C-alpha positions in Angstrom: -18.3 -4.5 11.8 -17.1 -2.8 8.9 -17.6 -5.9 7.0 -21.2 -6.9 8.3 -22.1 -3.2 7.1 -21.0 -3.5 3.9 -23.1 -6.6 3.5 -25.7 -5.0 5.0 -25.4 -2.3 2.3 -25.2 -4.5 -0.4 -28.0 -7.1 0.6 -30.4 -3.6 0.7 -29.3 -2.0 -2.7 -29.3 -5.5 -4.6 -33.2 -6.1 -2.8 -34.1 -3.3 -4.0 -32.9 -2.8 -7.7 -34.5 -6.6 -7.6 -37.8 -4.9 -6.3 -37.9 -2.3 -8.3 -37.6 -4.4 -11.6 -40.4 -6.5 -10.0 -42.8 -3.6 -9.7 -41.5 -2.9 -13.4 -42.5 -6.4 -14.7 -46.2 -6.3 -13.0 -46.8 -2.6 -15.3 -45.5 -4.5 -18.4 -47.2 -7.5 -17.7 -50.6 -5.5 -18.3 -49.2 -3.9 -21.3 -47.1 -6.7 -23.4 -45.5 -4.4 -25.8 -44.5 -1.8 -23.6 -40.6 -3.1 -22.9 -38.9 -4.2 -25.5 -35.4 -6.0 -25.0 -33.1 -2.8 -25.5 -35.3 -1.4 -22.9 -34.9 -4.5 -20.5 -30.6 -4.4 -20.9 -31.3 -0.2 -20.1 -32.8 -1.6 -16.8 -30.4 -3.4 -15.8 -27.2 -1.2 -16.2 -27.7 -0.6 -12.2 -26.9 -4.2 -11.7 -23.4 -3.7 -13.0 -22.2 -1.7 -10.5 -22.0 -5.0 -8.5 -18.6 -5.2 -9.8 -17.3 -2.4 -7.5 -18.2 -3.9 -4.3 -16.8 -7.6 -5.3 -19.7 -9.5 -7.2 -19.5 -10.2 -10.6 -22.1 -7.4 -12.4 -22.0 -9.3 -15.9 -23.0 -12.4 -14.7 -25.9 -11.1 -12.6 -27.5 -8.7 -16.1 -27.2 -12.1 -17.9 -29.2 -13.9 -14.9 -31.6 -11.2 -14.6 -32.2 -11.4 -18.3 -32.8 -14.5 -18.6 -35.2 -14.6 -16.0 -36.8 -11.6 -17.6 -37.2 -13.6 -21.3 -38.2 -16.4 -19.1 -41.5 -14.8 -17.3 -42.7 -12.5 -19.9 -42.6 -16.2 -22.4 -44.0 -17.5 -19.3 -46.8 -14.8 -19.7 -47.4 -14.6 -23.3 -48.3 -18.4 -23.2 -50.5 -17.5 -20.4 -52.5 -15.1 -22.5 -52.8 -17.4 -25.4 -54.5 -19.8 -23.3 -56.7 -17.2 -22.2 -57.9 -15.6 -25.1 -58.3 -19.0 -26.4 -61.3 -20.2 -24.1 -64.6 -19.6 -24.1 -66.5 -17.3 -22.5 -69.0 -18.3 -20.5 
């Protein structure tokens, strides 16, 4: 029972962190220069706390950084494609 409660608590915290990161990214997509890499690294510091419950917090942070950077690159490519299309 105690393990199930702890697992549920960790899952809720982890999903809340991911949801909040997703909300921040949506705001940054409207203004691509609003969030620098240093801010991204600062915003994922809470993921480091996953070490306290047995997860590898450093690995989680690196994974989130890679996903965020890939998403940023993808968004920039889409913006370039949209800007390159002629207005009709």
